[in-house]
N, C-alpha and C positions, 0 to 999 in steps of 0.2 A: 687691559686685563679684565676678565669676566669675574664678577662676584656673585654670591648667592642672591643678593638683592636684584641683580640684573635678570637672572633666570626667573625669579618670581615675577618681575615686571613683564617678561616675555610671555610667560604662561598666562598672566592676567590679560594680555592683549588678545590671546587666542581662545582661552576658556576662562573668562572673568570669574574671579573668586566670588563675586557677589551673586552668581547664579547658583551657588551651593545651597542645598537644603538647610533649614535652620538647625536641624539636629546634627548636621555634619561638622567635620573638623578638617578643614583644608588649609594649605599653605605650609609654611616652614614649621616642622615639628621637632627637629633636632638640629642644632647648629647655630651659627652666627651669620646674619645677613651680610656682614662685611668680609666674610671669608672668601679667599680667592679660589677660582675653579678653572682647571685646565681640561679636566675630563669628567663626564657625567654618565651615569647609567640609568636607563629607563626600564622600569619593571612594573608588574601588576601589584606585587605585595612586598612590603619591607621585611622579608623573611631572612633568616640567618644565612641561607645559601646565597641570597642576593648581596648581603653585606660582605660576605666572603669573596664573591665575584668582583665586587667593587674594589676591595682591597687588592686583589690580584691584578686588576686592570689599572690600578693607580688612580681611581676616581675619588674626587673630593665631594661628590654630590650624587645622591640617589633620588631620582624622581619617580614616585610610585603613583598608581591610581588609588589603591586602597590606603587609608590612613593607618599609621602605627598607633596613634592615640585618638580613638574615637570618643571615649568617655574619660572623665577626669580620673586620675590615679592618685592614691594616697601616699605612695612611697615608690622609690626606685631601687629595686633589689636586682643586682646583676646576676643572681643565681636563678632567676625565673623571668619569663616573658611578661611584659615587654621591656623590663629593665635590662635584660641581657642584650637586647638589640640597641637600646639607648647607650648603654655603657660601651659596647664594642664600637659603635659608630663614633662616639666622642673620642675614644682612645685612638681610633684610626683616622681622626680628622675628617670624618664623613658627615655631611649635612643630609638631612632627609626632608624632602618636600612631598606633599600629597596633593594631587589634583583629582578629586573624587566626583561628587555629584555635579560640580561645576563643569567637569569634562563630559559627563553624561548629557548635560543640557546644551552643550556648545554646538554650534553649527557644523563643526568638523570633528566632533567628539565621538564617543563610543557608538552611539546609535547611528550616527551618520556613516560610520564604517561598515556596520552591518547592512545598512540600507544599500550601500554601494555594492556589497557582495551579492545582494539579491537582485540588483538592477531595479529597485523599487522606485516608482513614480510617486513621490510623497504628496499626500493631500493635506496633511497637517500633523501636529503633535498629538499624543494621547493626553498629555497634561501640560499646561503652560501657565506661567505666572503673568498676570496683567502688568506687573511692574516692569517686565523685560520684553514683552511682545513688541516686535518692531525693531528691536536693537539688532545691529548687523551680525553679531556673533551668537545670538540666541536662537535656539531651535525648540527647546522644551524637552520634557521627559517622555521618552518613547515616541514612536512614529507610527502612522498608518498610511498605507498607500497601495498602489496596484502593481502586481507583477507584470513583467513584459508580455506574458502569455498565460493563459489558464493552465493549471496543472493539478495533479492529484496530491493529496497531503503526503502520501507515502513517497512519491517521487520527489517532492520538495525536500522532505526529510533526508532522503538518500543523497540528494544534490548537496545539501548543507553539510552532511557528514563528510563527503568527499572534499568539499572546498575547505573544510576546517582540518584537514589532515587525517581523516579517518576517525574523527571524534564520534564516540557512541552517543546517540541521541535517543530520547524517549518521546513517544508520540501517543496522544490520546485523540479519540474521535474516529470517524469513518475514514479509513485509509484510502478508500477509493473515491471519496468525494472530490469533485473538481472545484478548485478555489482560485481566486484572483486577488481578492482584497485581504491584505495581510497587516497585522499589527506587530511591531517589534519593540522590545525593551531589553537592553543588555543587562547583565547582572541578575538580580532578583526582581522579577517584574510582576509577580502575582498580585500585588496590591493595585495594579492598573488593569486587572482583568475586566472589571465592570466597565471601565472606560473603553476598552477594546471592543466589548460587546456593543456599547452605545455608538461606537464609530462604525459599526457594521462590519467589523472584521470577521472573516471566516476561519482564520487560523491565527494563533498568537505564538510568536517565536520569542522565547526568553530562556531563563535559567532558574534553577533552584525551585522548581514547582513541587508542591507538597501533595500528598494523597487527596485530601479533602478539596483542595483547589482543583485538582484534576477532575474529581467527581462533579464539582460545581460547573466546570467548563463543559463536561460531557452532557449534563442535564440541560444546558443552555445552548447546545448545538455548536459550541466553539471548539474547533480543533486546536491542539496545543503541540508545539514542537519544542521540547526542552533540550537545548543544545549545551547546557551546562554554563555555570557562572564563568569559569576560566576561559572557555572557548569563545564565549560571546564577547569578551572584553579584550582578549589578547590582540584582536585585530587593530586596536588603536595604537599599539606600541611603536610600530615602524613609522606611521604618519606623525606621531608625537615627536619621535626622535628626529625625523626629517625637518619638522618645524623648528626645533631648537637649533639644528645645524644651519638652517637658512637664516635664522635671526642672527646667529653668531657671524655668519658670512657677510650679511648685509651691514653689520657694524664693524667689519674688519677685525673681529675679535677671535682669538685663538681658543677654540673649544672643540674637543673631540667628544662625540656622543655615541654611546654604545647601547644596544638593546640586549637585555638579559637573555642569556642562553641556559642559565642554570635552573630556571623555574619551570615546573610542569604542573599540570592539573593534579591536585592532591588526591583525587579519587582514582583508583585503579579498578578496572572492570575485570571481574572473574566470572567465567561462565562454565 
């Protein structure tokens, strides 16, 4: 029988929780480590639609990338978020686990999946902790590397949009500029922009870029392709689910793992 504590241990072997940033809150957020699990749902966010999907699928565990509880809360009211999610999960017997920045920094985590999509030959991380460098499962935050062949920024942006299912992307810089050295950071990567410049990147692929960040990049000759937070991280869901399935199989444990189909990018494009 699989228990929540087993799933936590499996995740820790793939994306060790110690790799999480100090400000982050990963691990079991709602539930009991001793609770039995026969079905689990993997999603990006612990949203109400995901909890409803878990109920409909008969799941006892939801594993998300983003934490439900990132900052301390003073009360749990079930008539407002996040108390509404906590209350519904508890009443439905659903535990919630978060694997956030530990998954970003992991060797097969979010950034690794974007790297695979690009066919990037990695030269190194954008940022890495000396505590973990050299550990088998550690890669670091963000990556820099070389594309298989030189291409234009506009062409690369169009390729990414198509590969991500027609996702609308935002681009700054000279669209005709030929580039080969690329930095990537899934989620919100603007804080690593100066490290991308220092690494000699010609274009930075990330999400959640702000206006003044774009101006800074423009003035420093760095192209930016903003593929969005959701699109940049959804790539990890299937590999994450496959990993959990493989762990259950290797231990002859009965566990069905689903990938959320109810969740979409919260932003809609109107033109």
